[in-house]
N, C-alpha and C positions, 0 to 999 in steps of 0.2 A: 267476527262475523258481520258487524256492519260495514267494517271497511273494506271484505270481498264482498259485498254490495254495491258500495259507492267506485270501486275499480271496474265492476264489471257496467253500474251504470256511464260511467267514461267511457269506456271501451266502447259500448255501443253506441253512445252520442257522439264520439271523436269524429264521425265520416260525415256528421250533418252538421259540424260548426264550420266549417268553410263553404259551404250553400246558404246557411242562415245568414253568414258575414256579406257574404255577394247579394245577396236580397235586398237585406239591408241597407248596404253603398248605394245599391241601383235607386233604394225608394230615396234618400238623401239627395242623390243625384238628380230626382224627377224634380223635386223639389224646390233645392235651390240649383238651378241647371248653369243660371249665370255665373255665380261663386265658383262652381265648381269647375267651370270653362278657363277662367281665370286662372285656379290655381292650377288646372293642369299647363296652361300657358307659361306657369310660372317657374315647373317644373321643367319644361322644355326648354327655354329657354337658358336657365340655369347649364342645362344638357348641354345644348349646343354649342353656347358662348365659351363656359368656362370646361367644363367635363371632356368634351368631345376634343377638341386642339389641344390640351393637357394631354390626355391619354395615350391618342391615338399613336403615335409616335413610339412611346416607350412602351407599349403592349406586343407593337411590333419587333421590336428591339430584345423584348425579353425571352419570347418564341423563338427568336434565332439564337441565342444564346444558350437556352434550352437544347434544342436541335443540337447543338455544334458540339455537347454535352461536356461544358464546363461546368455547369453546377453538379452533374454527375462526380464527375472527378474531384470537386471540390466538396463536394458528400462523404467523399469517403478518409477528408481529415476530419471532420468534425466522428464520426464513431464514438470515441472515449467519450465526450461531451452527451451525446445523444443516450448513450450507454448507462452513464453513471450519475451523471446530473439529472437529466429527464427523464431514465427510465425505457427508454424508448431501443428500437432495433438498431443496429446502429449503421442498416442500409437507408432507412429515412433521414439521413442526414442532408443529402442533397434536396430534401421538400422544404426543409428550415432556410438554405439557404435562397432556392425559390421563391418562400414567401416574403422573406426580408425582400427582396429584390424587384419582385413582381408586385404585392401586396396577393390579397386573399382568395381570387379569383386562382391564380398559379398556383398557390399554395396548395388547395382544395383541389386541382386538378393532377398533383402530384402524387397528394393523399390515395386517391380516386386510382391511379397507374400503379400505385405499389398494392394497392386490395386485390388489384384484380390479378394481380401476378403471385398472390396469396402469400408477398413479402408480410405482411401483418393481421394480425386478427380484425375483429371487427372492435375490439376493446380499442385497441393498440391504433387502430384510424381514430377513432374519435376524440383521442387525447392528443394523436399527431397534428388530426385539423384543429384544433386548439391552440395548438402553441405555433402553426403556420399562418395564423389568422393576423395579418397585420396588413394596417392601411396601405394603398398606394405609396410609396415614394415622392411620386408626382403628382399627387393628391395633396399630400402633406405640405409640401416646398411651394410645389407653384397655385393650386386653385385654392390653399388655403392660406399658405404664408404671402405669396402674394397678391391676389387677387382678392381674399378675404380680409386679409388683417393688414395689409400694402407694406408687410417685412418681412423680408427675407431673413432676417437672423432670428424673427417669432416661427417661422417656420422650421428653421434648420433646429429651434427649442423642442420645438413640439414632437419631430420627428427623435429626437433623440430621446427624448420621455418617453414618447410611443413605443420607440425598442426596449428599451431597460423595463418597466413595467409589464410589457406583456412576454420576457425570459422569465421576471419575477413571480406573474401569476401562473405560467405553465411551471417551473419550478415549486411552486406551492402545491399546487393540483398532484403533482409525481410524490411529492412526501404524504400527503393525503391518501392517495391511492395507494401508496404504498405498505404504509402503514394497517388499511383493510385488508387489502390482497399482496402476503407477501411472497411474491412471485418475481421471477428476474426473466428480462427481453430474451427471446429467442431468434436467434439471427440463421435465418436459413442460408446459408453460404457453405460452400465446398471446403474440406480441408486444404485440397492445394490453394487456394485462394487466399485462406487465412495465414498460411506459409510465407506468402509470397512478400516481396519487401513494400513498402509504402508505393514508391516510387509507381512499380508494376499495378499497382491495385488501384493507383489513381489512372494512369497509363489505359490499362484495364474497363472501369470503369466509363471513361469518357468516348476509347474505342467502341464500345460494345453502345453506349449512347446514338453513338452516330449512324452505328451500323444499324440499327433498329429503327430509327426513323431514315435514313436511307433518301432524302430528299435531296436533289440537284437546288443548284442556290438561286437557279430563276424559280423553279419549282415554292420551295420556302419562301422565297419572297412574296411570290404570289398569293402562298397559302396564308402566312403571316400577317397582312393584307387585311384579307377578309377574313381570318377569324377576329382579329381585333376587332375591326367596324361591328360583327355578327357580337361580340362580347358585348361593346358599348350599344349597341340599341336594346340590348339585353338589361344592362345597366338605365338606360335613356326611359323604358319600358317602366319598369321599378318605379325611378324616381318621379311619372307623371301620374302614376297610380297613385302610388303614396302621399304627393303632393293631394290630392285631391281626399281622400283619405284623413291628413291632416286640418285639411281645411274644413272638414264637416267633423270632428273633434272639436276645432277653437268654434265651429257654430255653434254646436251643443251646449258645450263648457265656453263662453265665454270670458269665467273669472280667472282661467286656466292661463299660464304664461306662455303664448304661442311658440318657444324656443320648445318647452319640454316635452309637448309629443313633436316635433319633428327630429327632434334629441333622440327621443327614444325608436323610432322610424327610420328615419333614413339620414347617413350619414352625411351627404355632401348638403340637404336642406337644413338638417341641423346647425353642422357646421357656420352656413348663411345666416342662417335666422341669430345665433349666436353673438355674431360677427357683427351685426348690425346692432344688437345690443350693445355691445363693446364700443362701438362709435358714440354711441349718445349717451356713454358714462364717463368716456373719456380718461385721464391716467388718474392713476392714486387706487387704493387698497379694493375698490368694487372691483377696478380694471387685472389687477390680478387674480381676484379671485371667479371671475366671469371667464379668464384666460385657464385659470384650473377646474372650471366646467367643462370646457371647450374642450379639453385633455380629458376628461372622463369621458365625454362623448363621445369621441374617436378612438377612445378603447374599448367601449362598449360596443361600439362601428355599428350601431344600429340592427333594428328587427331584419330590416328589409337583406342585409346583408347576411343576416344571421340564415335566415331560409334561403337565400341561393347559394348559399355551402352547404344546408343540408340536404338540398335537393340534388344537388351534383352528389352526393356522398350518400344516397338512398340504400343503395345494394349494400353498403357497410352500416344500414338499420342504427345510425348516429342520431342517437335520443337529445331532445331538445336539453332539457335542465340541466344534465349535467354541462353540456356546451356553455349553454346562457353562464351556466355559473362560474365557468372561466373567464368567459366578458366582464361579468362585475367582477371579478377580481381584479382584472387588467386596467378595467375603470377606476377603481378604488386606489390602486396603486400608482394611478397617471394620474390622480387628484392630490396624492399625499408630495410627490414626488416635481409636482408643478409650484405648488405652493412654499416649497422647501428647496429647491433649486433656483425657482424663476429669476429673480436678479442676481442671483453670482454668476448663471452659466449663458444669460443673454448679456452682459458685461463684457464677456470675452470677445465676441467678434469683433465689437464695437473697437476695442481695444487693440486687438490684435492683431484682426484681420478685416481691415477698410472695406474689403470685396466683398463680405460679407453683412457689410453696414446695410439700412434700409434703403431699398431702390423708390426712384422715384416713385409719385403715386399715381397709380391709375385710376381711371372712373368706375365705380362699384357697378359690378356687375360684366364686366371687360377684363380681356388679357390681351395683351402684347405676344406676337409671335415670336418677337425678340426677346422675349423674357422664359421664354422656353428654351430656346437651344443656347440664349448665356449663361442659363442655369446650370445648363447640359454637365458638363467639365465636375462643377462645384458637387453636383449629385452622386454622379460616379466617384468622386475622391472620397466623399465621404458613404459611401456604399462599400469602399473600397476597404476602409477604415473601421468600420466594424466587421467586416467579414476578417480582418487580422487581428480582432479582438477576437471571436469566435474561434478563430486556429490557437492566438495565446491562450483561452482558457480551457479548448481540448487540449492541448497540450500539457500545460498543466495541471488537467486532469487524468493525463494519460501518464503523467510524472510521480500523479501522488499515490495511484492506486499500486503503481509497481512497486514502490515505493512499499505501500503497506503490506503486499504480496510478499515480499521481500524477508521482510522484518517479521510475518506472522507465520 
């Protein structure tokens, strides 16, 4: 009886929480306008000098890649992995490829598109959104690796750990959900499509995606620029607002480490705060622990990014707590893997790939345009390697399931 009353009270009070928080934030800004203004300038500077120039060209390219039908065709090859490992419909394979290559905005957009087409249910949309929530590779390599840590090899290492830990977290979530609800994903695919050859299905998926998009190259180029700028403007607004909120929290709670609220709330501001702390620590065990904390913060990805995804998937009624739980598991796995693999993996690029060694240091808070484009071939190579690994896992999953089916 008490639990029912508590739930009713929570349900009735939920609509008032955003308004109360907005009023408290406004009061705090009025009390301390100068520090709030400086915090907003800090968020604006970080967005304009690092995030915007680093992400703009790659957001454009990711939309053009999606419109070409490549990710849809590739998703067909990932159907065994999606069904058997993550217990999701095979049609959702292309959203995993999109989330890995473009980051969480692209992955969430793909999930929203599948849900609108009634290809996945509300629960499957929630789990698929958690699976495809990855930080942008450009953010990991260029913004965090080059600009914050001044180390390309560290950026590659954090990116690899980020991908592996994210897949492990979603696999763990699939195991837990599979035990509680013993159901299999249902694909809404016609019988003729299922009986077609693999090459035909890949070609059909890519052709259908291009036909549904229907934009000419000129129109696609112009709209990709506009959409990329619009997405980055939203990211910039979130960064500025959360920079002010973080400043208010650190002012009210001065004993609290500055990196803690930043890491919990916004991924770019949190990574910047932790990186500055690492610069003051130097090398040693404390530095390795700091890198592990940075990796965990990237896995958590910040409340700001999570709210953006939940807002995009409002029609699917994705709940916050289950979604945040997967993000916590992502951060936990990233922390452990970083501690275990930091030294051996970081030594590989320096020993075998001199091109991936640390680049010349850049001033704090700046980024060179040449650093972005010089890293482009290496970034594409790493993404291609991961996609090949996913294809191998999908093929292995298909072979194992086929052998079990014949033996059974």
